[in-house]
N, CA, C, O and the ligand as a Tripos MOL2 file, in Angstrom:
@<TRIPOS>MOLECULE
protein
  305   303    77     0     0
PROTEIN
NO_CHARGES

@<TRIPOS>ATOM
      1 N           4.3390    9.4160   -4.4510 N.3       1 MET1
      2 CA          3.0050    8.9760   -4.0300 C.3       1 MET1
      3 C           1.9320    9.6270   -4.9110 C.2       1 MET1
      4 O           1.9620   10.8300   -5.1700 O.2       1 MET1
      5 N           1.0030    8.8150   -5.3540 N.am      2 LYS2
      6 CA         -0.0390    9.2910   -6.2640 C.3       2 LYS2
      7 C          -1.4100    9.0610   -5.6250 C.2       2 LYS2
      8 O          -1.6740    8.0020   -5.0560 O.2       2 LYS2
      9 N          -2.2800   10.0730   -5.7300 N.am      3 ILE3
     10 CA         -3.6190    9.9190   -5.1650 C.3       3 ILE3
     11 C          -4.5510    9.3410   -6.2270 C.2       3 ILE3
     12 O          -4.7120    9.9160   -7.3040 O.2       3 ILE3
     13 N          -5.1470    8.2240   -5.9210 N.am      4 LEU4
     14 CA         -6.0160    7.5640   -6.8870 C.3       4 LEU4
     15 C          -7.4690    7.9580   -6.6920 C.2       4 LEU4
     16 O          -8.2410    8.0380   -7.6480 O.2       4 LEU4
     17 N          -7.8320    8.2060   -5.4250 N.am      5 LYS5
     18 CA         -9.2390    8.4450   -5.1480 C.3       5 LYS5
     19 C          -9.4010    9.0940   -3.7870 C.2       5 LYS5
     20 O          -8.6500    8.7920   -2.8590 O.2       5 LYS5
     21 N         -10.3800    9.9890   -3.6580 N.am      6 SER6
     22 CA        -10.7060   10.6010   -2.3710 C.3       6 SER6
     23 C         -12.1590   10.2920   -2.0720 C.2       6 SER6
     24 O         -13.0390   10.5210   -2.9020 O.2       6 SER6
     25 N         -12.3990    9.7800   -0.9040 N.am      7 GLU7
     26 CA        -13.7440    9.3310   -0.5880 C.3       7 GLU7
     27 C         -14.0510    9.5920    0.8750 C.2       7 GLU7
     28 O         -13.2400    9.3000    1.7540 O.2       7 GLU7
     29 N         -15.2380   10.1480    1.1310 N.am      8 LYS8
     30 CA        -15.6130   10.3900    2.5210 C.3       8 LYS8
     31 C         -16.1200    9.0860    3.1190 C.2       8 LYS8
     32 O         -17.0800    8.4880    2.6340 O.2       8 LYS8
     33 N         -15.4640    8.6710    4.1640 N.am      9 LYS9
     34 CA        -15.8940    7.4400    4.8090 C.3       9 LYS9
     35 C         -15.3960    7.3630    6.2420 C.2       9 LYS9
     36 O         -14.6420    8.2190    6.7040 O.2       9 LYS9
     37 N         -15.8220    6.3480    6.9170 N.am     10 PHE10
     38 CA        -15.4040    6.1650    8.2880 C.3      10 PHE10
     39 C         -13.9650    5.6700    8.2870 C.2      10 PHE10
     40 O         -13.6440    4.6360    7.7010 O.2      10 PHE10
     41 N         -13.1060    6.4340    8.9590 N.am     11 CYS11
     42 CA        -11.6850    6.1110    8.9710 C.3      11 CYS11
     43 C         -11.3620    5.2390   10.1810 C.2      11 CYS11
     44 O         -11.6910    5.5730   11.3190 O.2      11 CYS11
     45 N         -10.7200    4.1360    9.9070 N.am     12 LEU12
     46 CA        -10.4110    3.1890   10.9780 C.3      12 LEU12
     47 C          -9.1780    3.5910   11.7910 C.2      12 LEU12
     48 O          -8.8790    2.9790   12.8160 O.2      12 LEU12
     49 N          -8.4670    4.6190   11.3290 N.am     13 LEU13
     50 CA         -7.2860    5.0480   12.0850 C.3      13 LEU13
     51 C          -7.6570    6.0180   13.1960 C.2      13 LEU13
     52 O          -7.1980    5.8820   14.3300 O.2      13 LEU13
     53 N          -8.5100    7.0190   12.8550 N.am     14 CYS14
     54 CA         -8.8780    8.0020   13.8780 C.3      14 CYS14
     55 C         -10.3110    7.8050   14.3720 C.2      14 CYS14
     56 O         -10.7650    8.5270   15.2600 O.2      14 CYS14
     57 N         -11.0180    6.8380   13.8060 N.am     15 MET15
     58 CA        -12.3840    6.5120   14.1880 C.3      15 MET15
     59 C         -13.3490    7.6840   14.0100 C.2      15 MET15
     60 O         -14.2470    7.9000   14.8230 O.2      15 MET15
     61 N         -13.1390    8.4400   12.9200 N.am     16 GLU16
     62 CA        -14.0400    9.5390   12.5790 C.3      16 GLU16
     63 C         -14.3210    9.4760   11.0940 C.2      16 GLU16
     64 O         -13.5750    8.8660   10.3280 O.2      16 GLU16
     65 N         -15.4340   10.1320   10.6900 N.am     17 GLU17
     66 CA        -15.7360   10.1500    9.2720 C.3      17 GLU17
     67 C         -15.0640   11.3550    8.6210 C.2      17 GLU17
     68 O         -15.2520   12.4840    9.0730 O.2      17 GLU17
     69 N         -14.2960   11.1350    7.5840 N.am     18 HIS18
     70 CA        -13.6770   12.2230    6.8380 C.3      18 HIS18
     71 C         -13.2400   11.7110    5.4750 C.2      18 HIS18
     72 O         -13.4220   10.5380    5.1490 O.2      18 HIS18
     73 N         -12.6610   12.6070    4.6830 N.am     19 VAL19
     74 CA        -12.2010   12.1980    3.3580 C.3      19 VAL19
     75 C         -10.9230   11.3680    3.5150 C.2      19 VAL19
     76 O          -9.9240   11.8280    4.0670 O.2      19 VAL19
     77 N         -10.9880   10.1650    3.0260 N.am     20 VAL20
     78 CA         -9.8470    9.2510    3.0810 C.3      20 VAL20
     79 C          -9.3350    9.0950    1.6590 C.2      20 VAL20
     80 O         -10.1080    8.8400    0.7350 O.2      20 VAL20
     81 N          -8.0560    9.2470    1.4920 N.am     21 GLU21
     82 CA         -7.4940    9.1140    0.1620 C.3      21 GLU21
     83 C          -6.8740    7.7480   -0.0650 C.2      21 GLU21
     84 O          -6.2080    7.1900    0.8070 O.2      21 GLU21
     85 N          -7.1100    7.2310   -1.2470 N.am     22 THR22
     86 CA         -6.4640    5.9830   -1.6400 C.3      22 THR22
     87 C          -5.2210    6.3860   -2.4150 C.2      22 THR22
     88 O          -5.3140    7.0840   -3.4250 O.2      22 THR22
     89 N          -4.0820    5.9590   -1.9580 N.am     23 VAL23
     90 CA         -2.8290    6.3600   -2.5960 C.3      23 VAL23
     91 C          -2.0480    5.1630   -3.1220 C.2      23 VAL23
     92 O          -2.1890    4.0280   -2.6660 O.2      23 VAL23
     93 N          -1.2200    5.4850   -4.1080 N.am     24 GLU24
     94 CA         -0.3760    4.4640   -4.7180 C.3      24 GLU24
     95 C           1.0720    4.9070   -4.5250 C.2      24 GLU24
     96 O           1.3990    6.0760   -4.7350 O.2      24 GLU24
     97 N           1.9230    3.9930   -4.1320 N.am     25 MET25
     98 CA          3.3380    4.3450   -3.9860 C.3      25 MET25
     99 C           4.2350    3.1700   -4.3470 C.2      25 MET25
    100 O           3.8130    2.0150   -4.4070 O.2      25 MET25
    101 N           5.4860    3.5210   -4.5840 N.am     26 THR26
    102 CA          6.4580    2.4790   -4.8850 C.3      26 THR26
    103 C           7.2020    2.1530   -3.6020 C.2      26 THR26
    104 O           7.7380    3.0360   -2.9320 O.2      26 THR26
    105 N           7.2240    0.8930   -3.2810 N.am     27 GLU27
    106 CA          7.8910    0.4720   -2.0530 C.3      27 GLU27
    107 C           9.0880   -0.4130   -2.3530 C.2      27 GLU27
    108 O           9.1480   -1.0960   -3.3750 O.2      27 GLU27
    109 N          10.0290   -0.3800   -1.4370 N.am     28 HIS28
    110 CA         11.2140   -1.2260   -1.5460 C.3      28 HIS28
    111 C          11.2890   -2.0410   -0.2660 C.2      28 HIS28
    112 O          11.2900   -1.5030    0.8410 O.2      28 HIS28
    113 N          11.3510   -3.3280   -0.4490 N.am     29 GLU29
    114 CA         11.4210   -4.1980    0.7260 C.3      29 GLU29
    115 C          12.4040   -5.3250    0.4980 C.2      29 GLU29
    116 O          12.7230   -5.6800   -0.6370 O.2      29 GLU29
    117 N          12.8720   -5.8730    1.5910 N.am     30 ILE30
    118 CA         13.7480   -7.0330    1.4820 C.3      30 ILE30
    119 C          12.8870   -8.2660    1.7260 C.2      30 ILE30
    120 O          12.2900   -8.4300    2.7900 O.2      30 ILE30
    121 N          12.8390   -9.1230    0.7210 N.am     31 PHE31
    122 CA         12.0840  -10.3660    0.8550 C.3      31 PHE31
    123 C          13.0380  -11.5160    0.5620 C.2      31 PHE31
    124 O          13.6030  -11.5990   -0.5290 O.2      31 PHE31
    125 N          13.2130  -12.3890    1.5230 N.am     32 LYS32
    126 CA         14.1370  -13.5280    1.4010 C.3      32 LYS32
    127 C          15.5290  -13.0840    0.9500 C.2      32 LYS32
    128 O          16.1630  -13.7420    0.1250 O.2      32 LYS32
    129 N          15.9910  -11.9740    1.4940 N.am     33 GLY33
    130 CA         17.3330  -11.4980    1.1980 C.3      33 GLY33
    131 C          17.4850  -10.7480   -0.1180 C.2      33 GLY33
    132 O          18.5870  -10.3320   -0.4750 O.2      33 GLY33
    133 N          16.3790  -10.5750   -0.8390 N.am     34 GLU34
    134 CA         16.4260   -9.8540   -2.1140 C.3      34 GLU34
    135 C          15.6780   -8.5400   -1.9620 C.2      34 GLU34
    136 O          14.5950   -8.4960   -1.3790 O.2      34 GLU34
    137 N          16.2730   -7.4480   -2.5000 N.am     35 GLU35
    138 CA         15.5510   -6.1980   -2.4600 C.3      35 GLU35
    139 C          14.5800   -6.1480   -3.6190 C.2      35 GLU35
    140 O          14.9800   -6.2970   -4.7740 O.2      35 GLU35
    141 N          13.3120   -5.9420   -3.3230 N.am     36 VAL36
    142 CA         12.3040   -5.8730   -4.3770 C.3      36 VAL36
    143 C          11.5840   -4.5260   -4.3380 C.2      36 VAL36
    144 O          11.3610   -3.9570   -3.2700 O.2      36 VAL36
    145 N          11.2240   -4.0270   -5.5270 N.am     37 SER37
    146 CA         10.4520   -2.7950   -5.6500 C.3      37 SER37
    147 C           9.1070   -3.1540   -6.2540 C.2      37 SER37
    148 O           9.0240   -3.9240   -7.2100 O.2      37 SER37
    149 N           8.0680   -2.5930   -5.6880 N.am     38 PHE38
    150 CA          6.7380   -2.9020   -6.2050 C.3      38 PHE38
    151 C           5.7910   -1.7540   -5.8910 C.2      38 PHE38
    152 O           6.0800   -0.8990   -5.0530 O.2      38 PHE38
    153 N           4.6530   -1.7520   -6.5820 N.am     39 THR39
    154 CA          3.6360   -0.7160   -6.3860 C.3      39 THR39
    155 C           2.6310   -1.2030   -5.3540 C.2      39 THR39
    156 O           2.0920   -2.3040   -5.4680 O.2      39 THR39
    157 N           2.3840   -0.3770   -4.3520 N.am     40 SER40
    158 CA          1.4320   -0.7800   -3.3220 C.3      40 SER40
    159 C           0.3810    0.3080   -3.1110 C.2      40 SER40
    160 O           0.5670    1.4550   -3.5170 O.2      40 SER40
    161 N          -0.7070   -0.0670   -2.4800 N.am     41 HIS41
    162 CA         -1.8250    0.8410   -2.2410 C.3      41 HIS41
    163 C          -2.1540    0.9310   -0.7590 C.2      41 HIS41
    164 O          -2.1260   -0.0600   -0.0290 O.2      41 HIS41
    165 N          -2.4690    2.1600   -0.3390 N.am     42 TYR42
    166 CA         -2.8460    2.3930    1.0540 C.3      42 TYR42
    167 C          -3.9560    3.4270    1.1180 C.2      42 TYR42
    168 O          -4.2350    4.1210    0.1410 O.2      42 TYR42
    169 N          -4.5840    3.5200    2.2820 N.am     43 GLU43
    170 CA         -5.5080    4.6160    2.5490 C.3      43 GLU43
    171 C          -4.7590    5.5780    3.4540 C.2      43 GLU43
    172 O          -4.0120    5.1690    4.3430 O.2      43 GLU43
    173 N          -4.9740    6.8780    3.2080 N.am     44 TYR44
    174 CA         -4.2520    7.8650    3.9900 C.3      44 TYR44
    175 C          -5.1990    8.6940    4.8490 C.2      44 TYR44
    176 O          -6.2130    9.1970    4.3660 O.2      44 TYR44
    177 N          -4.8590    8.8280    6.1180 N.am     45 CYS45
    178 CA         -5.6510    9.6090    7.0700 C.3      45 CYS45
    179 C          -4.9160   10.9100    7.3840 C.2      45 CYS45
    180 O          -3.7880   10.8940    7.8750 O.2      45 CYS45
    181 N          -5.5730   12.0420    7.0930 N.am     46 TYR46
    182 CA         -4.9660   13.3570    7.3610 C.3      46 TYR46
    183 C          -4.8430   13.6320    8.8550 C.2      46 TYR46
    184 O          -3.8820   14.2600    9.3000 O.2      46 TYR46
    185 N          -5.8000   13.1690    9.6120 N.am     47 SER47
    186 CA         -5.8030   13.4540   11.0550 C.3      47 SER47
    187 C          -4.6020   12.8760   11.7750 C.2      47 SER47
    188 O          -3.9750   13.5420   12.5990 O.2      47 SER47
    189 N          -4.2890   11.6360   11.4590 N.am     48 THR48
    190 CA         -3.1870   10.9860   12.1500 C.3      48 THR48
    191 C          -1.8970   11.0090   11.3250 C.2      48 THR48
    192 O          -0.8100   10.7710   11.8530 O.2      48 THR48
    193 N          -2.0270   11.2980   10.0260 N.am     49 GLY49
    194 CA         -0.8680   11.2940    9.1390 C.3      49 GLY49
    195 C          -0.3520    9.8800    8.9050 C.2      49 GLY49
    196 O           0.8110    9.6740    8.5610 O.2      49 GLY49
    197 N          -1.2240    8.9340    9.0960 N.am     50 ASP50
    198 CA         -0.8320    7.5300    8.9600 C.3      50 ASP50
    199 C          -1.4750    6.8520    7.7540 C.2      50 ASP50
    200 O          -2.4790    7.3130    7.2120 O.2      50 ASP50
    201 N          -0.8730    5.7680    7.3640 N.am     51 PHE51
    202 CA         -1.4040    4.9690    6.2690 C.3      51 PHE51
    203 C          -2.0700    3.7290    6.8300 C.2      51 PHE51
    204 O          -1.6110    3.1310    7.8030 O.2      51 PHE51
    205 N          -3.1630    3.3630    6.1880 N.am     52 LEU52
    206 CA         -3.8890    2.1700    6.6030 C.3      52 LEU52
    207 C          -3.9650    1.2070    5.4270 C.2      52 LEU52
    208 O          -4.2030    1.6050    4.2870 O.2      52 LEU52
    209 N          -3.7650   -0.0330    5.7250 N.am     53 GLU53
    210 CA         -3.8480   -1.0780    4.7220 C.3      53 GLU53
    211 C          -5.1180   -1.8640    5.0370 C.2      53 GLU53
    212 O          -5.2140   -2.4870    6.0950 O.2      53 GLU53
    213 N          -6.0770   -1.8420    4.1430 N.am     54 THR54
    214 CA         -7.2680   -2.6630    4.3700 C.3      54 THR54
    215 C          -6.8640   -4.1150    4.1160 C.2      54 THR54
    216 O          -5.7860   -4.3830    3.5860 O.2      54 THR54
    217 N          -7.7160   -5.0260    4.4900 N.am     55 GLU55
    218 CA         -7.3890   -6.4370    4.3110 C.3      55 GLU55
    219 C          -7.1410   -6.7520    2.8340 C.2      55 GLU55
    220 O          -6.2320   -7.4960    2.4670 O.2      55 GLU55
    221 N          -7.9930   -6.1470    2.0130 N.am     56 GLU56
    222 CA         -7.8880   -6.3290    0.5620 C.3      56 GLU56
    223 C          -6.5600   -5.7590    0.0410 C.2      56 GLU56
    224 O          -5.8850   -6.3720   -0.7860 O.2      56 GLU56
    225 N          -6.2060   -4.5660    0.5490 N.am     57 MET57
    226 CA         -4.9470   -3.9430    0.1460 C.3      57 MET57
    227 C          -3.7570   -4.7520    0.6270 C.2      57 MET57
    228 O          -2.7650   -4.9000   -0.0880 O.2      57 MET57
    229 N          -3.8600   -5.2740    1.8350 N.am     58 PHE58
    230 CA         -2.7740   -6.0840    2.3700 C.3      58 PHE58
    231 C          -2.4970   -7.2770    1.4680 C.2      58 PHE58
    232 O          -1.3480   -7.5960    1.1630 O.2      58 PHE58
    233 N          -3.5670   -7.9220    1.0530 N.am     59 ARG59
    234 CA         -3.4100   -9.0970    0.1770 C.3      59 ARG59
    235 C          -2.7960   -8.6940   -1.1630 C.2      59 ARG59
    236 O          -1.8840   -9.3540   -1.6620 O.2      59 ARG59
    237 N          -3.3110   -7.5890   -1.7460 N.am     60 ALA60
    238 CA         -2.8120   -7.1260   -3.0400 C.3      60 ALA60
    239 C          -1.3550   -6.6620   -2.9410 C.2      60 ALA60
    240 O          -0.5490   -6.9480   -3.8270 O.2      60 ALA60
    241 N          -1.0220   -5.9500   -1.8700 N.am     61 ASN61
    242 CA          0.3480   -5.4580   -1.6970 C.3      61 ASN61
    243 C           1.3270   -6.6200   -1.5040 C.2      61 ASN61
    244 O           2.4400   -6.6250   -2.0320 O.2      61 ASN61
    245 N           0.8750   -7.5770   -0.7440 N.am     62 ASN62
    246 CA          1.6930   -8.7570   -0.4800 C.3      62 ASN62
    247 C           1.9360   -9.5420   -1.7740 C.2      62 ASN62
    248 O           3.0360  -10.0270   -2.0350 O.2      62 ASN62
    249 N           0.8820   -9.6460   -2.5620 N.am     63 PHE63
    250 CA          0.9720  -10.3440   -3.8370 C.3      63 PHE63
    251 C           1.9320   -9.6040   -4.7750 C.2      63 PHE63
    252 O           2.7600  -10.2270   -5.4400 O.2      63 PHE63
    253 N           1.8170   -8.2720   -4.8240 N.am     64 ALA64
    254 CA          2.6850   -7.4530   -5.6900 C.3      64 ALA64
    255 C           4.1450   -7.6320   -5.2930 C.2      64 ALA64
    256 O           5.0230   -7.6940   -6.1530 O.2      64 ALA64
    257 N           4.4030   -7.7140   -3.9980 N.am     65 MET65
    258 CA          5.7720   -7.8920   -3.5310 C.3      65 MET65
    259 C           6.3190   -9.2590   -3.9710 C.2      65 MET65
    260 O           7.4650   -9.3690   -4.4070 O.2      65 MET65
    261 N           5.4880  -10.2840   -3.8500 N.am     66 LYS66
    262 CA          5.9390  -11.6280   -4.2260 C.3      66 LYS66
    263 C           6.1110  -11.7680   -5.7280 C.2      66 LYS66
    264 O           6.9930  -12.4880   -6.1970 O.2      66 LYS66
    265 N           5.2620  -11.0770   -6.4800 N.am     67 GLU67
    266 CA          5.4040  -11.0690   -7.9370 C.3      67 GLU67
    267 C           6.7260  -10.4160   -8.3180 C.2      67 GLU67
    268 O           7.4420  -10.9050   -9.1910 O.2      67 GLU67
    269 N           7.0430   -9.3000   -7.6510 N.am     68 ALA68
    270 CA          8.2880   -8.5860   -7.9330 C.3      68 ALA68
    271 C           9.4880   -9.4780   -7.6110 C.2      68 ALA68
    272 O          10.4910   -9.4730   -8.3250 O.2      68 ALA68
    273 N           9.3670  -10.2330   -6.5380 N.am     69 TYR69
    274 CA         10.4290  -11.1560   -6.1270 C.3      69 TYR69
    275 C          10.6090  -12.2470   -7.1860 C.2      69 TYR69
    276 O          11.7290  -12.5640   -7.5860 O.2      69 TYR69
    277 N           9.4980  -12.8040   -7.6230 N.am     70 ARG70
    278 CA          9.5300  -13.8700   -8.6330 C.3      70 ARG70
    279 C          10.1560  -13.3580   -9.9330 C.2      70 ARG70
    280 O          10.9810  -14.0340  -10.5480 O.2      70 ARG70
    281 N           9.7460  -12.1440  -10.3390 N.am     71 GLU71
    282 CA         10.3000  -11.5590  -11.5680 C.3      71 GLU71
    283 C          11.7930  -11.3130  -11.4380 C.2      71 GLU71
    284 O          12.5490  -11.4930  -12.3920 O.2      71 GLU71
    285 N          12.2090  -10.9020  -10.2510 N.am     72 LYS72
    286 CA         13.6300  -10.6290  -10.0430 C.3      72 LYS72
    287 C          14.4360  -11.9260  -10.1540 C.2      72 LYS72
    288 O          15.5220  -11.9340  -10.7330 O.2      72 LYS72
    289 N          13.9190  -12.9970   -9.6120 N.am     73 LEU73
    290 CA         14.6020  -14.2880   -9.6840 C.3      73 LEU73
    291 C          14.6910  -14.7700  -11.1300 C.2      73 LEU73
    292 O          15.7030  -15.3330  -11.5480 O.2      73 LEU73
    293 N          13.6200  -14.5400  -11.8830 N.am     74 GLU74
    294 CA         13.6050  -14.9790  -13.2840 C.3      74 GLU74
    295 C          14.6150  -14.2200  -14.1150 C.2      74 GLU74
    296 O          15.2150  -14.7640  -15.0420 O.2      74 GLU74
    297 N          14.7980  -12.9500  -13.7720 N.am     75 ARG75
    298 CA         15.7320  -12.1040  -14.5290 C.3      75 ARG75
    299 C          17.1920  -12.4540  -14.2370 C.2      75 ARG75
    300 O          18.0590  -12.2980  -15.0970 O.2      75 ARG75
    301 N          17.4530  -12.9230  -13.0290 N.am     76 SER76
    302 CA         18.8520  -13.1500  -12.6560 C.3      76 SER76
    303 C          19.3650  -14.5180  -13.0900 C.2      76 SER76
    304 O          20.5250  -14.8490  -12.8450 O.2      76 SER76
    305 ZN         -8.7400    9.3570    9.9390 Zn       77 ZN77
@<TRIPOS>BOND
     1     1     2 1
     2     2     3 1
     3     3     4 2
     4     3     5 am
     5     5     6 1
     6     6     7 1
     7     7     8 2
     8     7     9 am
     9     9    10 1
    10    10    11 1
    11    11    12 2
    12    11    13 am
    13    13    14 1
    14    14    15 1
    15    15    16 2
    16    15    17 am
    17    17    18 1
    18    18    19 1
    19    19    20 2
    20    19    21 am
    21    21    22 1
    22    22    23 1
    23    23    24 2
    24    23    25 am
    25    25    26 1
    26    26    27 1
    27    27    28 2
    28    27    29 am
    29    29    30 1
    30    30    31 1
    31    31    32 2
    32    31    33 am
    33    33    34 1
    34    34    35 1
    35    35    36 2
    36    35    37 am
    37    37    38 1
    38    38    39 1
    39    39    40 2
    40    39    41 am
    41    41    42 1
    42    42    43 1
    43    43    44 2
    44    43    45 am
    45    45    46 1
    46    46    47 1
    47    47    48 2
    48    47    49 am
    49    49    50 1
    50    50    51 1
    51    51    52 2
    52    51    53 am
    53    53    54 1
    54    54    55 1
    55    55    56 2
    56    55    57 am
    57    57    58 1
    58    58    59 1
    59    59    60 2
    60    59    61 am
    61    61    62 1
    62    62    63 1
    63    63    64 2
    64    63    65 am
    65    65    66 1
    66    66    67 1
    67    67    68 2
    68    67    69 am
    69    69    70 1
    70    70    71 1
    71    71    72 2
    72    71    73 am
    73    73    74 1
    74    74    75 1
    75    75    76 2
    76    75    77 am
    77    77    78 1
    78    78    79 1
    79    79    80 2
    80    79    81 am
    81    81    82 1
    82    82    83 1
    83    83    84 2
    84    83    85 am
    85    85    86 1
    86    86    87 1
    87    87    88 2
    88    87    89 am
    89    89    90 1
    90    90    91 1
    91    91    92 2
    92    91    93 am
    93    93    94 1
    94    94    95 1
    95    95    96 2
    96    95    97 am
    97    97    98 1
    98    98    99 1
    99    99   100 2
   100    99   101 am
   101   101   102 1
   102   102   103 1
   103   103   104 2
   104   103   105 am
   105   105   106 1
   106   106   107 1
   107   107   108 2
   108   107   109 am
   109   109   110 1
   110   110   111 1
   111   111   112 2
   112   111   113 am
   113   113   114 1
   114   114   115 1
   115   115   116 2
   116   115   117 am
   117   117   118 1
   118   118   119 1
   119   119   120 2
   120   119   121 am
   121   121   122 1
   122   122   123 1
   123   123   124 2
   124   123   125 am
   125   125   126 1
   126   126   127 1
   127   127   128 2
   128   127   129 am
   129   129   130 1
   130   130   131 1
   131   131   132 2
   132   131   133 am
   133   133   134 1
   134   134   135 1
   135   135   136 2
   136   135   137 am
   137   137   138 1
   138   138   139 1
   139   139   140 2
   140   139   141 am
   141   141   142 1
   142   142   143 1
   143   143   144 2
   144   143   145 am
   145   145   146 1
   146   146   147 1
   147   147   148 2
   148   147   149 am
   149   149   150 1
   150   150   151 1
   151   151   152 2
   152   151   153 am
   153   153   154 1
   154   154   155 1
   155   155   156 2
   156   155   157 am
   157   157   158 1
   158   158   159 1
   159   159   160 2
   160   159   161 am
   161   161   162 1
   162   162   163 1
   163   163   164 2
   164   163   165 am
   165   165   166 1
   166   166   167 1
   167   167   168 2
   168   167   169 am
   169   169   170 1
   170   170   171 1
   171   171   172 2
   172   171   173 am
   173   173   174 1
   174   174   175 1
   175   175   176 2
   176   175   177 am
   177   177   178 1
   178   178   179 1
   179   179   180 2
   180   179   181 am
   181   181   182 1
   182   182   183 1
   183   183   184 2
   184   183   185 am
   185   185   186 1
   186   186   187 1
   187   187   188 2
   188   187   189 am
   189   189   190 1
   190   190   191 1
   191   191   192 2
   192   191   193 am
   193   193   194 1
   194   194   195 1
   195   195   196 2
   196   195   197 am
   197   197   198 1
   198   198   199 1
   199   199   200 2
   200   199   201 am
   201   201   202 1
   202   202   203 1
   203   203   204 2
   204   203   205 am
   205   205   206 1
   206   206   207 1
   207   207   208 2
   208   207   209 am
   209   209   210 1
   210   210   211 1
   211   211   212 2
   212   211   213 am
   213   213   214 1
   214   214   215 1
   215   215   216 2
   216   215   217 am
   217   217   218 1
   218   218   219 1
   219   219   220 2
   220   219   221 am
   221   221   222 1
   222   222   223 1
   223   223   224 2
   224   223   225 am
   225   225   226 1
   226   226   227 1
   227   227   228 2
   228   227   229 am
   229   229   230 1
   230   230   231 1
   231   231   232 2
   232   231   233 am
   233   233   234 1
   234   234   235 1
   235   235   236 2
   236   235   237 am
   237   237   238 1
   238   238   239 1
   239   239   240 2
   240   239   241 am
   241   241   242 1
   242   242   243 1
   243   243   244 2
   244   243   245 am
   245   245   246 1
   246   246   247 1
   247   247   248 2
   248   247   249 am
   249   249   250 1
   250   250   251 1
   251   251   252 2
   252   251   253 am
   253   253   254 1
   254   254   255 1
   255   255   256 2
   256   255   257 am
   257   257   258 1
   258   258   259 1
   259   259   260 2
   260   259   261 am
   261   261   262 1
   262   262   263 1
   263   263   264 2
   264   263   265 am
   265   265   266 1
   266   266   267 1
   267   267   268 2
   268   267   269 am
   269   269   270 1
   270   270   271 1
   271   271   272 2
   272   271   273 am
   273   273   274 1
   274   274   275 1
   275   275   276 2
   276   275   277 am
   277   277   278 1
   278   278   279 1
   279   279   280 2
   280   279   281 am
   281   281   282 1
   282   282   283 1
   283   283   284 2
   284   283   285 am
   285   285   286 1
   286   286   287 1
   287   287   288 2
   288   287   289 am
   289   289   290 1
   290   290   291 1
   291   291   292 2
   292   291   293 am
   293   293   294 1
   294   294   295 1
   295   295   296 2
   296   295   297 am
   297   297   298 1
   298   298   299 1
   299   299   300 2
   300   299   301 am
   301   301   302 1
   302   302   303 1
   303   303   304 2
@<TRIPOS>SUBSTRUCTURE
     1 MET1         2 RESIDUE 1 A MET
     2 LYS2         6 RESIDUE 1 A LYS
     3 ILE3        10 RESIDUE 1 A ILE
     4 LEU4        14 RESIDUE 1 A LEU
     5 LYS5        18 RESIDUE 1 A LYS
     6 SER6        22 RESIDUE 1 A SER
     7 GLU7        26 RESIDUE 1 A GLU
     8 LYS8        30 RESIDUE 1 A LYS
     9 LYS9        34 RESIDUE 1 A LYS
    10 PHE10       38 RESIDUE 1 A PHE
    11 CYS11       42 RESIDUE 1 A CYS
    12 LEU12       46 RESIDUE 1 A LEU
    13 LEU13       50 RESIDUE 1 A LEU
    14 CYS14       54 RESIDUE 1 A CYS
    15 MET15       58 RESIDUE 1 A MET
    16 GLU16       62 RESIDUE 1 A GLU
    17 GLU17       66 RESIDUE 1 A GLU
    18 HIS18       70 RESIDUE 1 A HIS
    19 VAL19       74 RESIDUE 1 A VAL
    20 VAL20       78 RESIDUE 1 A VAL
    21 GLU21       82 RESIDUE 1 A GLU
    22 THR22       86 RESIDUE 1 A THR
    23 VAL23       90 RESIDUE 1 A VAL
    24 GLU24       94 RESIDUE 1 A GLU
    25 MET25       98 RESIDUE 1 A MET
    26 THR26      102 RESIDUE 1 A THR
    27 GLU27      106 RESIDUE 1 A GLU
    28 HIS28      110 RESIDUE 1 A HIS
    29 GLU29      114 RESIDUE 1 A GLU
    30 ILE30      118 RESIDUE 1 A ILE
    31 PHE31      122 RESIDUE 1 A PHE
    32 LYS32      126 RESIDUE 1 A LYS
    33 GLY33      130 RESIDUE 1 A GLY
    34 GLU34      134 RESIDUE 1 A GLU
    35 GLU35      138 RESIDUE 1 A GLU
    36 VAL36      142 RESIDUE 1 A VAL
    37 SER37      146 RESIDUE 1 A SER
    38 PHE38      150 RESIDUE 1 A PHE
    39 THR39      154 RESIDUE 1 A THR
    40 SER40      158 RESIDUE 1 A SER
    41 HIS41      162 RESIDUE 1 A HIS
    42 TYR42      166 RESIDUE 1 A TYR
    43 GLU43      170 RESIDUE 1 A GLU
    44 TYR44      174 RESIDUE 1 A TYR
    45 CYS45      178 RESIDUE 1 A CYS
    46 TYR46      182 RESIDUE 1 A TYR
    47 SER47      186 RESIDUE 1 A SER
    48 THR48      190 RESIDUE 1 A THR
    49 GLY49      194 RESIDUE 1 A GLY
    50 ASP50      198 RESIDUE 1 A ASP
    51 PHE51      202 RESIDUE 1 A PHE
    52 LEU52      206 RESIDUE 1 A LEU
    53 GLU53      210 RESIDUE 1 A GLU
    54 THR54      214 RESIDUE 1 A THR
    55 GLU55      218 RESIDUE 1 A GLU
    56 GLU56      222 RESIDUE 1 A GLU
    57 MET57      226 RESIDUE 1 A MET
    58 PHE58      230 RESIDUE 1 A PHE
    59 ARG59      234 RESIDUE 1 A ARG
    60 ALA60      238 RESIDUE 1 A ALA
    61 ASN61      242 RESIDUE 1 A ASN
    62 ASN62      246 RESIDUE 1 A ASN
    63 PHE63      250 RESIDUE 1 A PHE
    64 ALA64      254 RESIDUE 1 A ALA
    65 MET65      258 RESIDUE 1 A MET
    66 LYS66      262 RESIDUE 1 A LYS
    67 GLU67      266 RESIDUE 1 A GLU
    68 ALA68      270 RESIDUE 1 A ALA
    69 TYR69      274 RESIDUE 1 A TYR
    70 ARG70      278 RESIDUE 1 A ARG
    71 GLU71      282 RESIDUE 1 A GLU
    72 LYS72      286 RESIDUE 1 A LYS
    73 LEU73      290 RESIDUE 1 A LEU
    74 GLU74      294 RESIDUE 1 A GLU
    75 ARG75      298 RESIDUE 1 A ARG
    76 SER76      302 RESIDUE 1 A SER
    77 ZN77       305 GROUP 0 **** ****
């Protein structure tokens, strides 16, 4: 996991203002029976120890997963 940015803002996980980190990680998921690896982004809350996916991140992460799936099919 890599920290891309730290920013003080209102955290939607604990509903308090604090430094929220934007992190990058490699994820492995099964999509349509194929295991795919892709880079995804999340916000991390220290208070709850949880990751939050903003709507924008959700779309980007979902797209990255489908791209990885498409590339895997092309390679095979
Ligand atoms: Zn929080």
